N, CA, C and O atoms as a GROMACS GRO file, in nm:
protein
  356
    1MET      N    1  -4.496  -1.820   4.421
    1MET     CA    2  -4.371  -1.786   4.418
    1MET      C    3  -4.328  -1.690   4.369
    1MET      O    4  -4.342  -1.685   4.247
    2ASP      N    5  -4.252  -1.565   4.441
    2ASP     CA    6  -4.211  -1.472   4.372
    2ASP      C    7  -4.055  -1.477   4.320
    2ASP      O    8  -3.993  -1.582   4.337
    3LEU      N    9  -3.996  -1.374   4.263
    3LEU     CA   10  -3.876  -1.391   4.220
    3LEU      C   11  -3.766  -1.412   4.323
    3LEU      O   12  -3.666  -1.467   4.277
    4GLY      N   13  -3.762  -1.376   4.467
    4GLY     CA   14  -3.686  -1.369   4.573
    4GLY      C   15  -3.666  -1.509   4.632
    4GLY      O   16  -3.558  -1.557   4.666
    5GLN      N   17  -3.759  -1.553   4.638
    5GLN     CA   18  -3.800  -1.726   4.670
    5GLN      C   19  -3.783  -1.813   4.557
    5GLN      O   20  -3.776  -1.935   4.574
    6ILE      N   21  -3.778  -1.773   4.470
    6ILE     CA   22  -3.746  -1.850   4.350
    6ILE      C   23  -3.543  -1.847   4.337
    6ILE      O   24  -3.470  -1.943   4.309
    7GLY      N   25  -3.505  -1.718   4.365
    7GLY     CA   26  -3.361  -1.681   4.409
    7GLY      C   27  -3.288  -1.754   4.503
    7GLY      O   28  -3.182  -1.809   4.473
    8ASN      N   29  -3.341  -1.760   4.624
    8ASN     CA   30  -3.315  -1.842   4.724
    8ASN      C   31  -3.331  -1.997   4.690
    8ASN      O   32  -3.232  -2.066   4.713
    9LEU      N   33  -3.427  -2.051   4.645
    9LEU     CA   34  -3.396  -2.185   4.585
    9LEU      C   35  -3.259  -2.234   4.495
    9LEU      O   36  -3.202  -2.336   4.534
   10ILE      N   37  -3.214  -2.175   4.398
   10ILE     CA   38  -3.158  -2.166   4.284
   10ILE      C   39  -3.021  -2.146   4.401
   10ILE      O   40  -2.937  -2.236   4.408
   11GLU      N   41  -3.013  -2.046   4.470
   11GLU     CA   42  -2.887  -2.067   4.580
   11GLU      C   43  -2.919  -2.200   4.640
   11GLU      O   44  -2.827  -2.280   4.625
   12ALA      N   45  -3.000  -2.238   4.690
   12ALA     CA   46  -3.001  -2.336   4.754
   12ALA      C   47  -2.928  -2.446   4.691
   12ALA      O   48  -2.823  -2.491   4.735
   13LEU      N   49  -2.999  -2.493   4.570
   13LEU     CA   50  -2.936  -2.593   4.461
   13LEU      C   51  -2.781  -2.618   4.444
   13LEU      O   52  -2.711  -2.719   4.432
   14LEU      N   53  -2.756  -2.472   4.448
   14LEU     CA   54  -2.580  -2.451   4.426
   14LEU      C   55  -2.488  -2.478   4.538
   14LEU      O   56  -2.367  -2.498   4.530
   15TRP      N   57  -2.573  -2.478   4.661
   15TRP     CA   58  -2.468  -2.518   4.789
   15TRP      C   59  -2.512  -2.611   4.801
   15TRP      O   60  -2.419  -2.686   4.774
   16MET      N   61  -2.608  -2.680   4.828
   16MET     CA   62  -2.624  -2.831   4.823
   16MET      C   63  -2.548  -2.914   4.744
   16MET      O   64  -2.509  -3.025   4.780
   17SER      N   65  -2.513  -2.835   4.572
   17SER     CA   66  -2.451  -2.932   4.456
   17SER      C   67  -2.341  -2.938   4.462
   17SER      O   68  -2.281  -3.012   4.384
   18ILE      N   69  -2.238  -2.823   4.610
   18ILE     CA   70  -2.139  -2.834   4.621
   18ILE      C   71  -2.117  -2.910   4.746
   18ILE      O   72  -2.014  -2.978   4.750
   19GLY      N   73  -2.190  -2.911   4.838
   19GLY     CA   74  -2.178  -3.011   4.930
   19GLY      C   75  -2.169  -3.150   4.878
   19GLY      O   76  -2.091  -3.240   4.911
   20ALA      N   77  -2.289  -3.149   4.766
   20ALA     CA   78  -2.285  -3.313   4.673
   20ALA      C   79  -2.121  -3.330   4.648
   20ALA      O   80  -2.062  -3.425   4.698
   21ALA      N   81  -2.044  -3.216   4.558
   21ALA     CA   82  -1.950  -3.245   4.500
   21ALA      C   83  -1.811  -3.314   4.616
   21ALA      O   84  -1.723  -3.395   4.586
   22PHE      N   85  -1.836  -3.245   4.751
   22PHE     CA   86  -1.766  -3.298   4.851
   22PHE      C   87  -1.784  -3.425   4.898
   22PHE      O   88  -1.694  -3.496   4.943
   23PHE      N   89  -1.908  -3.457   4.888
   23PHE     CA   90  -1.905  -3.616   4.950
   23PHE      C   91  -1.867  -3.695   4.824
   23PHE      O   92  -1.785  -3.783   4.851
   24VAL      N   93  -1.904  -3.692   4.686
   24VAL     CA   94  -1.834  -3.747   4.593
   24VAL      C   95  -1.681  -3.799   4.591
   24VAL      O   96  -1.635  -3.912   4.579
   25SER      N   97  -1.624  -3.678   4.606
   25SER     CA   98  -1.488  -3.667   4.604
   25SER      C   99  -1.449  -3.769   4.758
   25SER      O  100  -1.335  -3.815   4.765
   26LEU      N  101  -1.507  -3.786   4.824
   26LEU     CA  102  -1.458  -3.900   4.959
   26LEU      C  103  -1.412  -4.046   4.939
   26LEU      O  104  -1.368  -4.125   5.022
   27ARG      N  105  -1.438  -4.065   4.777
   27ARG     CA  106  -1.364  -4.217   4.731
   27ARG      C  107  -1.200  -4.182   4.732
   27ARG      O  108  -1.111  -4.267   4.736
   28ARG      N  109  -1.189  -4.091   4.730
   28ARG     CA  110  -1.019  -4.051   4.779
   28ARG      C  111  -0.996  -4.050   4.923
   28ARG      O  112  -1.079  -4.006   5.004
   29PRO      N  113  -0.862  -4.110   4.960
   29PRO     CA  114  -0.887  -4.097   5.048
   29PRO      C  115  -0.802  -3.977   5.159
   29PRO      O  116  -0.799  -3.978   5.282
   30SER      N  117  -0.740  -3.881   5.061
   30SER     CA  118  -0.712  -3.749   5.144
   30SER      C  119  -0.799  -3.649   5.157
   30SER      O  120  -0.865  -3.594   5.069
   31TRP      N  121  -0.795  -3.625   5.283
   31TRP     CA  122  -0.900  -3.501   5.340
   31TRP      C  123  -1.006  -3.572   5.342
   31TRP      O  124  -1.098  -3.507   5.292
   32ARG      N  125  -1.045  -3.692   5.382
   32ARG     CA  126  -1.141  -3.695   5.389
   32ARG      C  127  -1.233  -3.676   5.506
   32ARG      O  128  -1.354  -3.681   5.481
   33ARG      N  129  -1.191  -3.652   5.645
   33ARG     CA  130  -1.279  -3.556   5.742
   33ARG      C  131  -1.330  -3.440   5.646
   33ARG      O  132  -1.434  -3.415   5.584
   34MET      N  133  -1.216  -3.387   5.665
   34MET     CA  134  -1.227  -3.222   5.633
   34MET      C  135  -1.356  -3.211   5.497
   34MET      O  136  -1.435  -3.121   5.467
   35LYS      N  137  -1.332  -3.329   5.446
   35LYS     CA  138  -1.425  -3.295   5.319
   35LYS      C  139  -1.605  -3.342   5.320
   35LYS      O  140  -1.699  -3.302   5.250
   36LEU      N  141  -1.599  -3.441   5.428
   36LEU     CA  142  -1.707  -3.453   5.504
   36LEU      C  143  -1.735  -3.350   5.585
   36LEU      O  144  -1.854  -3.320   5.587
   37ALA      N  145  -1.669  -3.292   5.647
   37ALA     CA  146  -1.731  -3.172   5.720
   37ALA      C  147  -1.788  -3.062   5.614
   37ALA      O  148  -1.905  -3.025   5.611
   38ALA      N  149  -1.683  -3.018   5.526
   38ALA     CA  150  -1.733  -2.913   5.459
   38ALA      C  151  -1.888  -2.992   5.362
   38ALA      O  152  -2.002  -2.945   5.372
   39GLY      N  153  -1.862  -3.082   5.298
   39GLY     CA  154  -2.013  -3.140   5.226
   39GLY      C  155  -2.110  -3.095   5.354
   39GLY      O  156  -2.198  -3.010   5.340
   40ILE      N  157  -2.091  -3.147   5.451
   40ILE     CA  158  -2.192  -3.127   5.545
   40ILE      C  159  -2.231  -2.993   5.566
   40ILE      O  160  -2.344  -2.959   5.531
   41THR      N  161  -2.168  -2.926   5.610
   41THR     CA  162  -2.170  -2.759   5.601
   41THR      C  163  -2.250  -2.712   5.526
   41THR      O  164  -2.354  -2.657   5.562
   42PHE      N  165  -2.206  -2.728   5.387
   42PHE     CA  166  -2.235  -2.668   5.253
   42PHE      C  167  -2.398  -2.722   5.234
   42PHE      O  168  -2.481  -2.643   5.188
   43GLY      N  169  -2.435  -2.845   5.269
   43GLY     CA  170  -2.585  -2.869   5.252
   43GLY      C  171  -2.660  -2.793   5.380
   43GLY      O  172  -2.775  -2.751   5.372
   44VAL      N  173  -2.568  -2.781   5.508
   44VAL     CA  174  -2.683  -2.718   5.603
   44VAL      C  175  -2.695  -2.573   5.539
   44VAL      O  176  -2.784  -2.492   5.566
   45PHE      N  177  -2.596  -2.555   5.454
   45PHE     CA  178  -2.579  -2.389   5.444
   45PHE      C  179  -2.704  -2.377   5.336
   45PHE      O  180  -2.789  -2.288   5.347
   46GLY      N  181  -2.706  -2.476   5.228
   46GLY     CA  182  -2.833  -2.477   5.144
   46GLY      C  183  -2.947  -2.484   5.191
   46GLY      O  184  -3.044  -2.429   5.139
   47VAL      N  185  -2.951  -2.576   5.335
   47VAL     CA  186  -3.087  -2.607   5.382
   47VAL      C  187  -3.100  -2.420   5.459
   47VAL      O  188  -3.223  -2.424   5.470
   48THR      N  189  -3.077  -2.329   5.494
   48THR     CA  190  -3.093  -2.245   5.532
   48THR      C  191  -3.159  -2.128   5.434
   48THR      O  192  -3.218  -2.028   5.476
   49ASP      N  193  -3.137  -2.162   5.296
   49ASP     CA  194  -3.199  -2.070   5.171
   49ASP      C  195  -3.296  -2.130   5.177
   49ASP      O  196  -3.396  -2.061   5.158
   50VAL      N  197  -3.313  -2.242   5.197
   50VAL     CA  198  -3.468  -2.324   5.141
   50VAL      C  199  -3.551  -2.284   5.260
   50VAL      O  200  -3.669  -2.277   5.225
   51VAL      N  201  -3.532  -2.254   5.396
   51VAL     CA  202  -3.584  -2.224   5.463
   51VAL      C  203  -3.611  -2.058   5.471
   51VAL      O  204  -3.706  -2.005   5.527
   52GLU      N  205  -3.547  -2.020   5.428
   52GLU     CA  206  -3.548  -1.820   5.390
   52GLU      C  207  -3.637  -1.828   5.267
   52GLU      O  208  -3.708  -1.727   5.260
   53ALA      N  209  -3.661  -1.928   5.151
   53ALA     CA  210  -3.738  -1.896   5.126
   53ALA      C  211  -3.885  -1.943   5.109
   53ALA      O  212  -3.973  -1.913   5.028
   54TRP      N  213  -3.876  -2.044   5.239
   54TRP     CA  214  -4.009  -2.076   5.319
   54TRP      C  215  -4.101  -1.975   5.394
   54TRP      O  216  -4.218  -1.938   5.386
   55ALA      N  217  -3.971  -1.942   5.487
   55ALA     CA  218  -4.019  -1.815   5.570
   55ALA      C  219  -4.042  -1.645   5.502
   55ALA      O  220  -4.123  -1.562   5.543
   56GLY      N  221  -3.960  -1.633   5.405
   56GLY     CA  222  -4.025  -1.528   5.345
   56GLY      C  223  -3.916  -1.410   5.380
   56GLY      O  224  -3.907  -1.309   5.311
   57SER      N  225  -3.851  -1.430   5.472
   57SER     CA  226  -3.750  -1.281   5.488
   57SER      C  227  -3.658  -1.385   5.610
   57SER      O  228  -3.667  -1.499   5.656
   58MET      N  229  -3.564  -1.257   5.624
   58MET     CA  230  -3.422  -1.334   5.714
   58MET      C  231  -3.447  -1.239   5.856
   58MET      O  232  -3.466  -1.121   5.884
   59THR      N  233  -3.432  -1.396   5.937
   59THR     CA  234  -3.481  -1.365   6.096
   59THR      C  235  -3.329  -1.396   6.178
   59THR      O  236  -3.225  -1.444   6.134
   60ASP      N  237  -3.358  -1.358   6.285
   60ASP     CA  238  -3.195  -1.344   6.346
   60ASP      C  239  -3.160  -1.502   6.371
   60ASP      O  240  -3.044  -1.539   6.389
   61TRP      N  241  -3.267  -1.588   6.370
   61TRP     CA  242  -3.169  -1.725   6.427
   61TRP      C  243  -3.119  -1.759   6.315
   61TRP      O  244  -3.010  -1.815   6.319
   62LEU      N  245  -3.200  -1.729   6.145
   62LEU     CA  246  -3.157  -1.746   6.065
   62LEU      C  247  -3.005  -1.727   6.010
   62LEU      O  248  -2.922  -1.806   5.966
   63ILE      N  249  -3.004  -1.574   6.034
   63ILE     CA  250  -2.858  -1.493   6.026
   63ILE      C  251  -2.783  -1.563   6.142
   63ILE      O  252  -2.661  -1.569   6.129
   64ALA      N  253  -2.825  -1.603   6.225
   64ALA     CA  254  -2.720  -1.702   6.314
   64ALA      C  255  -2.720  -1.801   6.268
   64ALA      O  256  -2.609  -1.854   6.280
   65TRP      N  257  -2.807  -1.875   6.205
   65TRP     CA  258  -2.757  -2.015   6.177
   65TRP      C  259  -2.662  -1.984   6.024
   65TRP      O  260  -2.554  -2.043   6.028
   66LYS      N  261  -2.676  -1.933   5.940
   66LYS     CA  262  -2.564  -1.896   5.817
   66LYS      C  263  -2.475  -1.854   5.898
   66LYS      O  264  -2.389  -1.942   5.898
   67ALA      N  265  -2.437  -1.754   5.982
   67ALA     CA  266  -2.317  -1.729   6.066
   67ALA      C  267  -2.235  -1.885   6.088
   67ALA      O  268  -2.134  -1.930   6.035
   68VAL      N  269  -2.300  -1.923   6.156
   68VAL     CA  270  -2.219  -2.073   6.201
   68VAL      C  271  -2.204  -2.115   6.070
   68VAL      O  272  -2.081  -2.108   6.065
   69CYS      N  273  -2.239  -2.156   5.953
   69CYS     CA  274  -2.241  -2.252   5.885
   69CYS      C  275  -2.084  -2.187   5.830
   69CYS      O  276  -1.983  -2.256   5.815
   70VAL      N  277  -2.091  -2.045   5.808
   70VAL     CA  278  -1.979  -1.938   5.724
   70VAL      C  279  -1.863  -1.977   5.823
   70VAL      O  280  -1.756  -2.007   5.769
   71GLY      N  281  -1.868  -1.980   5.944
   71GLY     CA  282  -1.739  -1.997   6.044
   71GLY      C  283  -1.684  -2.089   6.073
   71GLY      O  284  -1.575  -2.084   6.131
   72VAL      N  285  -1.753  -2.215   6.037
   72VAL     CA  286  -1.731  -2.336   6.014
   72VAL      C  287  -1.634  -2.398   5.880
   72VAL      O  288  -1.530  -2.465   5.874
   73LEU      N  289  -1.705  -2.350   5.801
   73LEU     CA  290  -1.616  -2.324   5.678
   73LEU      C  291  -1.508  -2.261   5.656
   73LEU      O  292  -1.409  -2.309   5.601
   74PHE      N  293  -1.520  -2.137   5.702
   74PHE     CA  294  -1.377  -2.052   5.746
   74PHE      C  295  -1.279  -2.138   5.813
   74PHE      O  296  -1.167  -2.129   5.762
   75VAL      N  297  -1.289  -2.230   5.927
   75VAL     CA  298  -1.223  -2.251   6.033
   75VAL      C  299  -1.186  -2.424   5.926
   75VAL      O  300  -1.079  -2.481   5.947
   76LEU      N  301  -1.276  -2.477   5.836
   76LEU     CA  302  -1.179  -2.566   5.787
   76LEU      C  303  -1.140  -2.530   5.649
   76LEU      O  304  -1.116  -2.628   5.578
   77LEU      N  305  -1.131  -2.447   5.609
   77LEU     CA  306  -1.043  -2.329   5.522
   77LEU      C  307  -0.872  -2.354   5.571
   77LEU      O  308  -0.774  -2.404   5.516
   78MET      N  309  -0.899  -2.291   5.705
   78MET     CA  310  -0.800  -2.240   5.759
   78MET      C  311  -0.692  -2.355   5.789
   78MET      O  312  -0.573  -2.325   5.790
   79LEU      N  313  -0.730  -2.472   5.810
   79LEU     CA  314  -0.712  -2.615   5.876
   79LEU      C  315  -0.614  -2.662   5.727
   79LEU      O  316  -0.495  -2.671   5.699
   80TYR      N  317  -0.704  -2.677   5.679
   80TYR     CA  318  -0.678  -2.750   5.496
   80TYR      C  319  -0.535  -2.662   5.493
   80TYR      O  320  -0.427  -2.718   5.510
   81THR      N  321  -0.546  -2.525   5.471
   81THR     CA  322  -0.431  -2.436   5.434
   81THR      C  323  -0.321  -2.458   5.483
   81THR      O  324  -0.214  -2.460   5.422
   82ARG      N  325  -0.342  -2.478   5.614
   82ARG     CA  326  -0.230  -2.465   5.746
   82ARG      C  327  -0.171  -2.630   5.728
   82ARG      O  328  -0.052  -2.661   5.729
   83SER      N  329  -0.282  -2.719   5.714
   83SER     CA  330  -0.182  -2.880   5.664
   83SER      C  331  -0.150  -2.880   5.553
   83SER      O  332  -0.058  -2.958   5.528
   84SER      N  333  -0.201  -2.807   5.447
   84SER     CA  334  -0.135  -2.842   5.272
   84SER      C  335   0.010  -2.782   5.311
   84SER      O  336   0.110  -2.851   5.290
   85ARG      N  337   0.024  -2.653   5.369
   85ARG     CA  338   0.145  -2.564   5.385
   85ARG      C  339   0.268  -2.699   5.449
   85ARG      O  340   0.388  -2.707   5.424
   86SER      N  341   0.211  -2.761   5.506
   86SER     CA  342   0.295  -2.818   5.654
   86SER      C  343   0.334  -2.977   5.546
   86SER      O  344   0.437  -3.043   5.562
   87LYS      N  345   0.236  -3.007   5.451
   87LYS     CA  346   0.279  -3.145   5.382
   87LYS      C  347   0.364  -3.118   5.271
   87LYS      O  348   0.434  -3.197   5.208
   88LYS      N  349   0.348  -3.002   5.258
   88LYS     CA  350   0.464  -2.907   5.160
   88LYS      C  351   0.575  -2.916   5.159
   88LYS      O  352   0.643  -2.929   5.057
   89ARG      N  353   0.621  -2.909   5.285
   89ARG     CA  354   0.766  -2.864   5.340
   89ARG      C  355   0.818  -3.006   5.357
   89ARG      O  356   0.932  -3.025   5.399
   0.00000   0.00000   0.00000
């Protein structure tokens, strides 16, 4: 295993840990669906790094897969921001 593969696996562990943190926070009822979606998305994003370590390089479909995950996380962030602002009013 080279340094790039080890780095990808460490990065995968980071993203999956963030996803797990969202699942742990599901015990609180607020934002439950959004936390579930974020947890799944971070977990899937972590899987892309495992696939990248296994494949040894970035391919077009892997870049697209990562882009979809980032897009979903961006939409979740926008929805959360909009909802939290309207709750403060």
